[in-house]
C-alpha positions, 0 to 999 in steps of 0.5 A: 562412497554411495549414499554415505556422502549424502547422509551428513547433509541431512543427519543434523535432523537427529539433533532437533529433539535434544535441542528442544529438550536440553533447556528443560532437563540439562544444566545450562552448562552441560546443554551448551557444551553438548549442543555446541559440540554436536553442531560443530562436528555436524557442520564439519561433516556436511561441508566435508561431504559437499566438498567431495561432491564438488570434486566430482562435479567440478571434474566434469566441467569442460576446461577445469584444472583437474586431471582428466581421469577424475571424470572418468566413468569409474569415478563418477559411479562413486556418487549416485546421480553424479551429474545432478549431485556434483554440479549442485554441490558447486554453488551450494558449497560456494554459498556456504563458504561465503555465508560463513566468511561474512559471518566470521568477518562481521564478528571481527569487524563488530569487536574491532569497532567496539574496541575502538570505541572504548580506546579513550577509557581506562583499561579497567574490567568494566567500561562505562560509556556515557550514552543514554541508550541502555545496553550492556555486553561482554566484549572478549579481548586484552583485556576482557571488559564488560561494556555497559552505558550510563542509560543501562545503569540508570535503570537498575538499583545497586543489587541489580547492577551487581547481577548484571556485572556478575552475568557479563563476567561469567560470559567472559570467563566461560568464553561464551563468545566462542560458543556463540561463534561456533553455532553461528557458523554451524547454522550457515554451514547447514541450515538444519543446524539452526535450532541448535543455534537458537538453543545455545544462545538460550543456554548460554545466557542461562548458564551465565544467569545461574552462576550470577545468581550464585555470586549474588546470592539471590535468584530473584535479584538476577531475575529482576535485573533481566526483567527491567533490562529487557524492557529497556535494552537493545542488547548486544551489537552482534549475536556472537557477543553475549548481552545481558537481556534481549527480547525472546527468551527473557520470560523463560529466563525469568521463570527458571531463575524464580524457580528451583536451581537446575540439577548439575546433571551432565548426562541424562539417564538413558531410558527418558525422553531427554536421554533418548534424545541425547543418545540419538544426537550422539548417534547422528553425530557419530554416523555423520563423522563415520560417513564423511570419513568413509567418503573422503577415504573412499574418493581418495582411493578412487581418484588415486587409482584413476590418476595416471602415474 
């Protein structure tokens, strides 16, 4: 395996430039798809390589259930600094799996709790909760529903309410919760992927903003609705459920809506800053996938050869 087993752990750094530039130069839909795909592949590859290192490290521990031949010198030679790398990978992989499990369980628990809170309401596309606390978010399920409180509706006029409902329906129709959950898990699998999580959270909101503006017919109305909601709203109950307006990127979203609509470019020209960043991320993702595949196949062949028949 050599140093190839370590490459997927650091190759997420190649995606940092595109995470910063995508929101400025790509259509939000393209940015969301690109960054989520890159984050997902890089997270899987880094986790796989951690698991391969764990196999080598666990085989060296006394009393382990693995075949004794898996701790032979020729197996350990497949990993540089096997003594340190193998044993360090064990707690690292446990931490990764624990963090991802907690994130997925919290997402599931919050969704179930939200569904129980709507149990007594009619099964309509919009669920209005009698709550003075202003918030609104998209709740996927059967059926998909837009959850909004009377406190939120009271702070918006008729046009802004239409913008709110259009925005949340885009989140549901485009399944944005899947993108958000993917990058949340990816960021927990590899901390180097956190900038992509932040970028996808923003680009998914911008995607919904643009489609809502097309539906409402006024970019200014959507911008006003977002700005007013941000002043009073507490946002969605969890980061993996898309809300209407929360603190953070709201000024950038409003400024983008008050400007011209973004070009529907799927992939930027090569010889531009964003084009080079996109190709750099694509190359890093490809190398990560090839490195993890090479390491997995190599270790399999080594262990197969070392295992007595």
